[in-house]
Structure formats: structure tokens, C-alpha cells
N, C-alpha and C positions, 0 to 999 in steps of 0.2 A: 803937282797934279796936272794932267792934260786937260785944261778947261775947254779947249776946243772940242773935246769929246762929248761935252755937256751942251754945246752951243745951241742946238735945235731941239732940246728937250722941252716938253710942254710944262705951262704953269710954274709951279714952285719946286719942281723936282730937282733941278740943278743945285739950288742952294740946300735943299733937303739932303742930297748926297754929300755935298761939300761939308756940311755940318756933321754928318755921321762920320766921314773920314777924319775930320778933326778930333772928334771924340774917340775914335779908334786909336789914333796915335797917342792919346793920354792913358789908353789901357795897355797897349803893347808897342814895342819898336821893331818887331820881327816880320812885319807884312812888307813884302818885296814887290808884289804884283797885285793889281786890282782891275776888276773888269765889271762893266754893266751889261746885262743881257736881258732877254725877255721882250715884253711889249714895248718898253721905253726905247729899245734900239731897233725894233721892227715897225715902229709907227702905229702901234695899236693902243696905246696907253689910255685908260679912261680913269680920271682922277677919283671917281666914286667907287671903283671896283677892281682897279689893277694894283698889283704889288710892284714894289721897286725891287728888281732882281740883281743882286750883287754877288761877286764871288772874290774872295781874297786868297792870296797864297803866301804862306809863311816860310822862312828859311829853317825852321825847326818846329818840333812839336811845342804847342801851347802848354804853359804851366796851369796848374789848377787856380791860381790867383788870376791869371790872364783870361781863362775861360769864364770864371765867375764874373770878372769885370765886364767882359764882353756880353755876357747875358743880361747883366744889369743895364748896360748901355742900350741894348735892343730893346729891353722892356721899357726903357725911359723914351726911347726915340720912335719906335715903330707906331704907326698910326698918327703921328704928329707931324704932318696930316696924312702920310701914306703908310700903309702896311709894308714892312720889310720882309723879304725872304732872302737869307744869305747863307753862304757856306765859307768855311775857311779849310783850305787843304794845304799840305805841305809840298814843297818842291820835290821831296823824296817821292811822294805819292804820284806825282805827275811823271817823274822820270822812270818810275817802276810801275806804271799804270796797270791796274787790273780791273776788271768789270765783274760785279759792282765794286766801286771804289770805297776805300775808307776815307774819312774825314776828320778833321780836328774838332770842328764845332759847326752847328747849324741852328738856324733860327727861322721860324715862321710863326705866324699868329696862332698856329695850332699848339706850339709849345706854351704860349701864354695861357691857353685854355687849360692845358694839362697841370698848371700850378694850382688849379683850384682844388687838386686832390693830392698834391705833393709839394716839396720845397725844391728851391733852385738847386741845391746840392744834389738832390736825388735825381732831378732831370739831367744834370751834367754826368752823373755816374752812368745813367742809362745811354748816354751818347758814346761813351767809351766803348771802343771796339765795334761800334756799329758801322755798316756800310750803306751806301745809298745808290741804287740802280739809276736814279734820275740824274746823277752827275754826268753820266754819259750824254744825256740830252742837253744838260747845260754847257758842256764843253763843246759840243757839236755847234750850238747856237752861237757861243762866244766866237768860235773859229770862223764862222760863216757870216755872222751878222751882229756880232757884239762890239763893244767899244772898250779900249784900253784906257783906264784912268791913269795908271802908271805901271812901269815895269815893261816886261817884254811881251809881245804877242803870244797868245797861248800855243800856237803850233810850234813855237820855239821851245817850249817847256815840256810838252807831253810827249812821251816815248811809249809806243805800243798800242796807241788808240787806234781802233778800227770802226769803220762805218757800221759793221754789224753790231758793235756795242749800242750805237745810237738807235739801230732798228730795234734791238731787243727791249730797249728802254721804252721807246714809244709804243711798242706792240703790248707791253705790260700795262702802260697807261691806257690804251685802248680797251683792254679787258676791264679795267676799272670804270671806263666810261660807259661801256655797255651795260655794266650792273648797276650803274647810278643815273642811267639815262632819264628815268621817269623823275627823279627827284631833282636833277640838275641839267635840264634839257639843253640850255644855251651852251654852257661849257662842254658838255659831252659831245653834242652834235659837232660843234666847230672843231673840237680836237680830234674826233674820229675822222673827219675830212682831211684834217692836216696829215693825218697818219696815211690816209689814202693817197695824198698827194706825194708823199715821200715814196711809198710803195710803187706808185705809177711812174714818176718821173724823176725822183731823187730831189724834189724840191723841199726846202725848209721854209715853210709858210708861217706868217703871222695870222692871228685869228681873223683880222680885218681883210686878209688877202683870200680867205677860203671861198667866198662867194663867186668872185671872179674866176678862179680856177675851176669851181664846180660847173659853172656855166658852159664851160668849153669841154665838158666830159659827157659821155653818153649815160647820163643819170636820168632815170624816169621823171616826168614832170612833177608827180605827186611828192617824190622824194627830194627833188630840187627845191619844191615849195617849202619843205621842212628846213632845209638849209637856209633859204632866204629868210624865214621867220627867226631862225637862230641868229643871223647876222644882223637883222633889224633890232632884235632885242639887245644884242651886244652893242648896237651904236646908241642905245638908250631909250628905245620906244617899248612900250608895254606889249607883250605878246603871250599868247596862251597856247598850249599844245594839247591836242587830244591824245588820250591813251592809244587809240588805234594808229594814229600817224606815228607815234613814238614807237610802238611795236613794229610797225612796217619798216621804220628806219633801222631799228635794232637788227631785224632779219637781214636787211640789205648790207648794213655795215659788217656784220658778222660774216656773211658769206663773202663779201669783197675782201675782207682782211685776213680771214683765216681759212678759207677754202682749201688752200694748199697744205696747211698743216693738218686739216681734217682728212684730206685725201691720203696723206702719208701715213696717219695713223690707221686709216682702213687698210692700207696695203701691208701694214705691219702686223 
């Protein structure tokens, strides 16, 4: 494993990743490529709230026993001390890339919550045949700002990936953020501005970079204030948002991100 890729990671994240990779090798021997992405590689990791984002690539489909072992490993490792979000894809899926992409295995803490209502076996059956539009976003971040733990750089593996796939993925996420703005203002505001940045100048930003970018844009002061509050809360300070300012930001973000789609619908 390329330990230099972990050299500047914060707190105990490097040994946490190394421990998980060792555990993974006890579950299966078909993983050929491994990547870290997300806030860890973009300088915005917060120990109290960030996930450790990993993506693994296998040289064949995982067996049922391997998928079961991987789920048990994730359940035992995630949140000890950091939550995991990880996906396993095959080399074939990357060579024959389609969007949204199929995957072999996925884990996040949301899957642990689902276990309150079902079994591991049932969760794994549900994953069979699923696709994940977010994988386009993960691959884009890996190619631009990720780290290779071992194996080949992602751009050498994936065939057929287009930036439009990434754009579709983050626009879908933007719609989710608009609908959850009142309940999750910090995450939603910062992610909406990240999508604005990509739509404006093709930049793939971390959440911590959002405010600096926004300050250079012609954003009305009252809306920039909302972004400042979200960035401050993301850095760990307590912030509250009024319903009116979130409603105003919702209108602004929707018009900024979806005006062209709306105009096209009217023309049709």
C-alpha cells in the first residue's frame, strides 16, 4: 500500500484506513485497486462529522461469502472511530462504464440503520442489480483530487466516462439539497454552492473551499451571509438559520442551477 498517500491525513485516519485494508485482505483477495476520496483528500475532514470515503476495484464479481464478510467487516469497523462510506466496483464495470453505474458492494452508516428492520442477507440481496448515480461524482473527485492507495490511477481504468455524467450526478444531489435545506442547512447550502462552482467554472471544490469561491462571485450580500454561516457551522461553531433566509437561498440556488432547464421546458 502507498503509505505516502496517507502521509498528511489528520488525526487517526491513516491507521484507521490501514486497519480496514488489512481486514479487507482477510475477506477477499480480488481487490486490485484502492482509492481515498472526499473530504480527507480535499482538506476538509472533520473528525466529529466527516466520513472516510473509500473506493475499491476488484478483478471479478464478489461471491456471496465475500459480500457477507465485507458487510460484517464494515459493521465492525465503521464509527471506530470514523464512519465509513465505501463502494466496491469491478474492473469490467469501469472498462464498460455506464451512468448510473452498477456496483458490487456499498456501505454507509445508512445501511446499518436499515438493519433495524431487516437482516444482513436481505440487505445484500437488495444491493444486487442496483446502480448508483453518485459513483460518477466519486470517480470525478478521485481523478481530480483523490489518492491512490494501491493499483492504477483511475483515469487508466475507466473507459467512456464523461464530465456530463458528473454534472448529472451533482445536479441530482442539488435537487435533494433543495428539498432538505431546512432540515440540513449546512450540508445543503455548502453542496449547492459546490454545484454552482462547477456549473460556473468547472471547479471541483471541497466544502471548506466554498466560501472563498463565493466571495469572488456576484452573490447578493444577504445570500453570501447564509453561505458564511454555513461555512462557520461546518468549521465547528454553532449557527442558526431563519426560515426566511433559507427560503431566499432556496429560490436563489434553484434559479441559479436550474434556470436553463426551466427555460427549455417552457420552450417545449
